[in-house]
C-alpha positions in Angstrom: -186.5 -35.6 -40.7 -184.5 -32.7 -42.1 -181.8 -33.2 -39.3 -180.1 -30.4 -39.6 -183.3 -27.8 -39.2 -184.7 -30.7 -36.8 -188.1 -30.9 -38.4 -189.8 -33.9 -38.8 -189.9 -34.7 -42.6 -190.3 -37.5 -45.5 -190.7 -37.4 -49.2 -193.9 -37.0 -50.9 -195.2 -39.8 -53.1 -197.0 -39.8 -56.5 -200.2 -41.4 -56.7 -198.5 -44.5 -59.0 -195.7 -44.7 -56.4 -198.0 -45.2 -53.7 -198.3 -48.6 -55.4 -194.8 -49.7 -54.9 -193.7 -48.0 -52.4 -191.5 -50.9 -50.4 -192.3 -49.9 -46.9 -196.5 -49.5 -47.6 -196.1 -53.1 -49.6 -194.0 -54.6 -46.4 -196.5 -52.7 -43.6 -199.6 -54.3 -45.1 -200.8 -50.9 -46.1 -201.9 -52.3 -49.8 -204.6 -55.0 -50.2 -205.3 -57.1 -53.7 -208.5 -58.3 -54.3 -210.1 -60.0 -58.0 -212.3 -57.3 -59.3 -215.1 -59.0 -61.7 -214.6 -56.9 -64.7 -211.1 -55.6 -64.2 -209.1 -58.9 -62.4 -206.6 -58.7 -59.8 -206.6 -55.1 -58.4 -204.2 -53.2 -55.8 -205.8 -50.6 -53.6 -205.3 -49.1 -50.3 -205.4 -51.2 -47.3 -206.1 -50.4 -43.4 -203.2 -47.6 -42.3 -204.5 -48.4 -39.1 -205.0 -52.0 -36.9 -207.4 -52.6 -34.2 -206.9 -55.7 -32.4 -210.7 -56.1 -31.1 -212.0 -54.9 -35.1 -209.6 -55.6 -37.8 -210.5 -54.6 -41.4 -211.6 -57.9 -43.1 -212.2 -57.1 -46.9 -214.7 -59.7 -48.1 -215.5 -59.1 -51.4 -214.8 -56.3 -53.7 -217.3 -53.2 -54.3 -220.3 -54.2 -56.3 -221.1 -53.1 -60.2 -223.4 -50.7 -60.9 -226.6 -51.3 -60.0 -226.1 -54.8 -58.7 -227.7 -54.5 -55.5 -230.3 -52.5 -56.2 -233.2 -54.9 -56.7 -231.9 -56.5 -53.0 -231.9 -53.4 -51.5 -235.4 -52.2 -52.5 -236.5 -56.0 -52.0 -235.3 -55.5 -48.4 -237.0 -51.9 -47.5 -240.3 -53.6 -49.0 -240.8 -52.8 -52.4 -242.6 -55.8 -54.4 -241.5 -57.3 -57.8 -243.9 -55.3 -59.9 -242.6 -51.9 -58.1 -238.7 -52.7 -58.5 -239.9 -53.6 -62.3 -241.5 -50.6 -62.8 -238.7 -48.2 -61.1 -236.1 -50.2 -63.5 -238.6 -49.9 -66.5 -238.9 -46.2 -65.7 -235.1 -45.6 -65.7 -235.3 -44.7 -61.9 -233.3 -47.0 -60.5 -230.6 -48.5 -62.9 -230.5 -52.4 -64.1 -227.4 -54.5 -63.0 -224.2 -53.4 -65.5 -222.8 -56.5 -68.1 
């Protein structure tokens, strides 16, 4: 707060500073997860916490194309249809 002017104020942090700010680290606003290709990744965590519905990070985001086949199966595509879509380049194959 700028006490002389009576205006609430705080410093603006740069992007890199967000991940090393002591207050954000201590208050749990940052989270870490293991990523399948990047290794240990620090990311923004929950800023607001709800007692009845806490935010839980169960796994990192899937790699590009990793869930496509499963999602298409869930909505009723046959293995043959999925293969045809992948062969035609309409649906991507999982990244390796």
